[in-house]
N, C-alpha and C positions, 0 to 999 in steps of 0.2 A: 594437152589432147581431145583437150571441148574450142579450145580455135581453132585447131587441126582441120578434124574435123567438118566447122561452122568454115569452111574459106575451103575444103574437097583435099584440102592438102596432105599428103603421106604420116607418118610418124616415125622413125625410125628408132631408137634408141642401144646402147650399145652396154651389155650387161655387167654388173659388179660383182661379187662375190657380197656376201650377207656376211658381215666383220666379225658375228658370234655366233656363227651359224643356222646352219634351213633345218635343223633337228628341232629343238625346242621350241614349244609354243607352251603362251604362257601368259597367263593372267586372265580378267575380265575382255571378252572383244565390245568393241564397242559400238553403242547406245546409241545409232545415228539421229535422237535427239539428240544430241549430243556432240554432232558433227562440229570442228572447225578448223582451223589451219591447224593447229596440234594434230588431228587427227578427225581425216575424212573419210575413207573408209571401217565398211565395218569387219574388222579386223581383234585380233585378238594384241593385249599388250604389248610381247614377242612374241612374233605373226611367222618369224622364221622365215623369211621370203625375201626372196632377192629386187632392188628398184625391177628389175623386167618384169617380174612373177607380179608383181602390185598390179604394174600396172594392165594385165594384160588379167586381173583378178576387180580392177576400178573400171577399164570398157567394157566389161559387161556388168558387172554389178549395176553400176550410175548411170548404164545410158549411154555409155561416150557416140560407141559406133566410129569409132576412130576404126580410118587401117594403119593396122599394128603390124610393125614386126621384130622382135625384142631378136637381137641378133648374143649369145647366150658368152661367157663368160669363159674362156681355155680353160680346158684341167679345171675344171670348178665342180666337189662335189660337195654336197649337202653336208655331209660329216665338217667338213673343215673348213673351222676357226680363221682368220684373217694372217694369224703368226704362226700358218701351214702352208701359203700359201708362196713365201720366197717376196711378196713383193713390200714396198714399202707407206710404215702408215705416218699418211696424210691427213689433214686434220679434215674431220667433214664438217670442224663446227671447232672455232676459236677453244672453247670448253671442251672441247671430246681430246685430250689431252694422251693418247692410247688405249691399247685395247681393252686395259683392266676397268679404267674407264668409260668404254660402254659396255662391258659385263655387264657395270654396275646397275645402268640408266635405262634400263624397262623399269625400272624399284625405285630409286632415290630420285627421280626426274618428279615424281610425288609428294615432294620434301617442296622442289619449285611451287606451291599452294599453300608454304609454313611459310614462320616467319624464322625456320631456321636456313641457313645456307649452307649450297649445299658442294660451298669447296670453289667458284666462281672467284675468277681470281689465283688461285694456288695452282700448282704441282697437280693434284688434289680431285681435281672437278670432278663431281656425282659419286668416288669413292668417300666421298663424307660425308654429316649431314653433325653443323656444330652451329649455336647460337654461345651469348653468354651469361644466359643463365642455364646452359644442361647443364645438369648433371651428369656425364658423361658415365663416368666408371659403374659409378648405381644401373644404368641403365644398361649398360652389359654389361650386369650383375642380374640384373633382373632380367635379360633376356634371355641369357646363360648360349648353352650351345643352337645352332642355327645350321643345316646338314651346308659342306658343299662353301663355306665360306666362317672365315674369323673377325672376332669385332675384338675390335683395343678401345681405348676412351686413347685423347691424344688431343697435341695443337694446334690452329692454323690459325695466321693472316693471310686473308682475301689484300690481294692487294686491285684497287681500283674494280672492287668487282664489278659485274653487268649490272650487275639486280642489285646494286645496289645494298647486298648485308657483307655490313660490318665490313665497312672497308679498314681499313689500318687499323684491327681491331685485334689482337692476340683470342680466342676467344676455344672454352671449351669443342673436343668434339669426336663420336666414335667412328673408327675408321674401318671399314669393311676392308676385307683380302676375296679375293676367292681361295681359296683350298683345291675344289673339285668341281672343277666345269659341270661335269655328269650331275650331279648332284646338285648341285645349285641352282635354287627360283628365286631368280632374282625381288620378283613382284611380292612374293611371299617373304622374303624376307623382313622386306621395305611395309608391308603391312604386322610386321612381328614390333617391329620397332616404332610403329605408327600405335600401337595400342596401348606400346609397356610404357610410353610419351605420355600419351593420354590419364592411366594411370597414374603414375610418378610426377607428373608436373603439369594437370591436369589446365592451373590457373593463367600459368606461362603458357602456354602454348597455346597458339591463332593458327588459325586454322581455314581459307578461303574456301566453303563448301562448292559455291560455284569452279572456279578453277579448277579443283579438284577433278569436278564428275568431269570438263575440259579433257583434262590430261586422263582418266585413269580412263575417260571412256561413258562412265556408266555414275547416277548419285548413290546408288547404292550399294558401295565400297564405306564412301564417309557414316552412312545412313546406318549400318550395321557394327563398323567402329562404338560409337554412338549409345547405340541400345548395349552392346555391352558382349554384339556376340568372339568368340572368341578369334583366334585366326586361324584355326584349323577348318574350321566353321568357318570362317568366309571363302577360304581358296576352295571347298567344298563347292557351294552354293555354282562355282563357276565348270563345273567340273564337267556339265549336261550342255553348253552353249559351247564349251572348246571344242565338245566331240564333236560336235555338228560341223561348228567352225573348221577343224584339218578333215573331214567329209568335203567338206563346200571347194578347200585351197589342194586341194588335189588339181582338181581340173585346167585350176593354170600352174603346179611346177610345173618348173625346166629338167632338175636338174631331177638327179637319182642318188 
């Protein structure tokens, strides 16, 4: 849009559904100090917007000024998940094999900033977190019940993983399986898991704080975990900015 605006050219976007629906808004809102290629806009980690809606948002908030037209996706409503559209799943990325992976992605993506694998190079990418040192069964016991998702210990073997983590090794992992979409908050679940790992296996866990801040859109998340804030306190700390974001995004929404 910047390039088109600079050349005086119009931008036409043929919109597409958000695969994990357009209702739920979860996680922290990106602090623009941490804008990067993986997060450019001050939106929630799970923003509940379509590609076209994000373009409308960015065109205004970043003062791009492009002559933007968004052609809406036919017959899509915010409450519809991708498996309710009758459209074939085409991987948006090689390691996004199915809707289950996409559902967990807003949370499990945070573990890309750690020395845990997120299952790249397996059929369950972003549905697992694993490492040779992980006591998966103990983590599952410590975490207990998490709304909307079932956790269990398993083994995975990444094959030529593009992140280079544990290729060809069979490693213990925690598997996540959605049981209730409406009750599930993938970002909150990831915080629960990360806090448990800090508590149980601090000496083995490695976190790249700068990268985690870029992925989460804020440095406050890791700071809160390090000082021992509970997952509930961390999630509660996002609520005011989430409320403000929900009100702001209303101006850019296309679908009801």
